[in-house]
N, C-alpha and C positions, 0 to 999 in steps of 0.2 A: 705351321704346316702339320698335316697329318697324312701319313702314307696309308692309303686305303688297301691297295693291292699292288703286287708286283710279279711279273714273270720275266724270265731272262734266259738267253742262250749265249754261250761263249764258243763260237764255232772254232776259234783258233786254239783254245785250250781243251775243247772237247768235253764240256760239261754244261748242264742246264738244270733249271727247276721250273715246275709248273706254277700256276698262279698261287701266290701266298696272300691270304687276306690277313691283315694286321688289326689288332685290337686298337681302340682310339687312344689309349694312354699307356699301356704296358703290354708288350709281347715278350714271352720267354721262350727262346728256341732251345729245345731239350733234345739231347741225343748224345751218343757215345762220341769219343774223340774220332775225328775223321769223317763224321757223318755229313759235313757240309755247312755247319752252322756259321763258321767264320766266313766262308765264301758268300753266304747270303749278306752279311754285313758288308764285306768288301764290295759287292755289287751295288749296294746302295751308295757307298762313297764313290764308285765309279760314275754313277749317274750325276752326282754333283760336279765331278771333274769334267764330264762331257758338257754339262750346262755352262761351264766356265771355259770351253774352247778346246778340250782335249779330245784326241781321236783314239779310240781303244779297239785294237785289232779284233775283228770278228765278232764284236758284241752286238747282240740284238735284244731289245727290251720293249716292255710295255708297263708303264707305271700310271696309276690312278692316284691322285693326291688332292687334298683340299688346302687352301690357304686360311689364315686366321680371319679373313673376311667372309669365309664360307664358300669361296669360289672353287669349283671342282675342275681339275684338269685331267685330260688323258694324253699322255706324251709317249709316243712310240717311235722307234727308229732302229736302224741297223747299219753297221759298217761292213765294208767288204773284208775279206780275209787276205792278208798279205803273208805269204810264206817266208819265214825267217828262222834262223837258228839262234838269234840273239835271246839270251835268257831274260834280260831286263826290258824286253820290247815295250811292255806296259808299265814301266817304272814311272810312278807319278812325279818322281824327282827329276826326270829327264825332260828338259824343255828345249834342247837344242837339236831335236830330231830334224833330219832333212825333209823338206816338203814332199819329195818324191817317195820317201819311204812311208809316209803317213797313209793309213787307210782312209778311203773316202766313203761318204755316206751313200748307201744304196737307196735308202728312203728315210723320211722323217715326217712326222705329223704331230700337231698339237691341236687339241679339241677342247673347247669349253662352252658350256650351255648349248650343246648340240650344234655349235658352229665350228667349222674348221678354220683355225686362226692362220695356220700356215701348213703347207704340204710341199714336199720336194721328192724328186727321184733323180735318177741319173741325167735325165734330159731337161727337166724344168723345175722352177721354184715358183710357188704361188703364195701370196699373202692376202688373206681374205678374198680369194678368187681372183686377184689381180696378178698378172704375170709380173715377175721380177727379173732384173738383170742377173747375170751369172755372179754368184758369191762363192766365197771359199767352200770347196767340197769337203774339207776336213773339219770344219767348225760347225757346231750346232746353230740352228737358226735362233735358239734362245738367247745366245750371247750376241749374235749378229743383229738382232732386232730388239735388244733389251731396252732401248730408249722408248719403244712403243709401250704405253701404259699397261696394256693388257698382257703383253709378253713380260714386262718388268715384274708384274705380280708373280708370275710363275718363276722367273729368274730368282727374285728375292726369296721365295719360298724354298726352292731347291738349295739355296745357300744357307738355310737354316739347319741343314744336316750337319752334325758334328760327331766326330770320333775323338774321344779325349782319353788320354792316359796320364793321370796326375800322380802315379805312384812312384815315379822316378825321383829319388831323393837328390838333395843338393840345390845349390842356388842356380837359378835358370834365368835366362834373359827375357825381357818383356818386348812384345812387338810394338807397343805404343811408344811414340817419340816424345810424348808429353811427360813432364815430371809428375810424380805422385801428388806433390803439393797442388799443382795446377788442376790435376783431376779431382782433388778433394773439393776445390772451390767450384769446379765446373758441374759436378754431379753431386747434389745435395739431397735430392728426394729419391725415394725408393723407385718410383716410376722412371726417373731419368737414369738411374743406375741399371735397372733391368733392361731397359731399351738401348743401353750403350753397347758398343762392340768390344768392350773391354773383356779380358779373360776372367774366369771365375775367382781366382786369387785376388785380383784387383777389385772385383766387386765386393768380395768379403771385406777387403781393406776399407773400401768406401763406406760400407755400412757400419763398420767398426769405428772409423774416424768421425762420422757424422752422427754416431750414437743413435742409430735407427733401431726401432723395436724389432725388426726382422733379425738383426744379428742376435739379440737376446733369445729369440725363438730358436734360431739355429744352435746357439750354445746350450739351450735348455734340452733340445733333442740329443745333442752329443753327450750331455751329462746323464740322460736317461739310459744311454747305452753303456757309457764308461763312467761308473759312479765314483771312481777315485779322482775324477777331474772336478776342479772347483772353479776354474776360470779359463778364458781363452782370449787371446789377443792377436791382432794382425798388424804388423809394423813393417816399415821399410827395412830392408837388409842393410845392416851397418857394417862397414869395412874400412880399415885404414889403408888398404891396398890401392884404392882408387880415390880421386877427389870426390867430395860429397855430391857436387853437381852432376858428375858423370854417373855415379852410383844410383842416385835418385832417378835418373832417366832410364837406365838400362836394366836394373834388377827388379825382379818381382818382389812384392811384399812377402814377408815370411810369417807363417802361422806358428804360434807358440801356445802351449798349454801349461797350466799350473795344477799340479796334483796335490792332494791333501797330504800334509805332513812332509812334503818335499819342499825344501826352502827355495830352490832355483826353478826358474821357468825352463821348460823343455821345448827347445826349438824343433821344427818339423823334421829336420835331418837326423834328429836323435829320438823321435817318438816312433811308436810302432806304425808299420805301414797300414794296419787296420784302422787305427785312429785317424791317420792322415786321409785315407780314402774315404772314410765316413764323413769327415768334415767337407770334403770336396764334393761328394755326392749330395750332401745336404745343401751345400751352396748352389749346386746345379738345379735342385728341385725348387728352391725359393728365389733364385736370382737369374736363371737362364732367360733369354729373350723369349717373348711370347711366340709360340709357334715352333720352338726348337725341337728337332728330332735328335735324340741323344742315343748313340750307339755304344753299348758296353759289351765287350768281349770277355767271356769268362767272368761273370759277375762275382764269383767267389774268390777271385785272386786277391790276396792281401786282406780279405774281409773275415773277421772272426764271426763265429756263429752267433754271438751276442748282437751283432750289428744287423743281422738280416731281417728280423721282425719289423723293427721301427722303420728301416729304409724301405722295405717293400710296401709297408702300409702307407708311407708318405708317397712313394712312386704311384701307387693306385689311387689315393684319395686327395692328396694335397694340391697339386697344380694341374688342373685340367687342360691347360693350354699346351702342355708339353707331351711328347710322345717318346717313351723309352722302348728301345729294342735291345734286349740283352740275350746272351747265350750262357748256358750253364750245363754241366753234367754232374754237379755236386748234389748228392742226395738231400742235404739239409735245405739248400736253397729251393730246390724243386718242391720239396715237401711243404715249405712255408709260403709258397705263392699259390693261390687258388688255381685249380686246374683249368678253369676257363680261360686263363691267360696263356696256357701252354700251347706251343706248336711242336709236335714231335717230329723230329727231323731224321729221316733215313736215307741211305744212298745205296743205289745198285749201279756199279760202274760209274759213269759220269753223270747219271741221272739223280738229282736230289729231289726228295719227296717230302712234303710236310702235310701233317694231318692234325686235326683238332683232337684233343683228348676224348671228345664225345664220339669220335669215329671209331674208337677202340672199345666203346661201351664200358668205360671204367666204372668202378663202384661209386656209390653216391657220396660216401664219406671220403674226406681228404686222405685218411690213412689207407682206406681200401684202394683208392685210385693210385696212391703212391706205390703200394705194394705191387699192384698189377703193372704199373709202368716199369718198375724195376725188372720184372719178368720179361717184359717186352724188350727192354734194352739188353738184358742178359742174352737173349736169343740172337739179337742183332750183332753182338760182339763175338 
């Protein structure tokens, strides 16, 4: 999937942004803290939630996106606004909301190849111009009709949106119910690993255990950044606190590094957060499902400045089937990503505005553009 453009209004919370056009593989949302960068990422996640049946109070949107097969969709819709004092009204973790409290669709439409696939309003629902019986007014037609092949293509694409934070240390549980040993036997080729629904750590484990060349490439990229590292391994977490069969099923594989002149391996809960996040991002670049849209809030968090050059170069050039949308207000990161990938984010009241760097007529050299951008951001602050 590639998000081509998005515009959105949240009538309940009182904020909106005009159409944002995204670059095909990397968009860096640049702006001061509080400008609205994170809100843009959250709105993209909200659309995935809606495609999976959630109702979001007062949200209105129009998104244009394409699938890995090149099919372009225009999906737009809007929920009515329900007045409530509940702070967590749109909490994605809250699934037991009473039907009467849920906002209903005011309208919804999906278009592809100049054909209206479905269209609804308060009075009627049509699928390919045929009247349909009454369906849930709180759920998107995308999930209600996902068994239809053309709708399933849009549904699957929207479910390629991922927001991941792998920087929390410590052992964590796996979502897969299959043991790591069975997964190793199930996924033995790079294609099967990439196309699986396993998390990035498990994919790294599978490439490591199956001795695939891509793992050596990832390790080489990591050593280019952290030259004190001489080796990397990914193995199941070993513990005496639980039976081995249980541990193999529920725990993530653990990443460890071997540094030069250091006798013992360093497990991920003892390595620097910058090293860990770099490994994970490299894994995402080389092992994410084709068509994934990966959202990264505050790209600079836990990343050392020595990581930025190689990671941004790989983000831009290595995997053309992925799309990364990241936020940052860190000068070094902004200065090391070409300004054609910048979207400068500003906010006035509840209105979020994005502009291309070219709209500000920045200098031709990266240094001149960066100096001028700093001046723009200083005025905003």
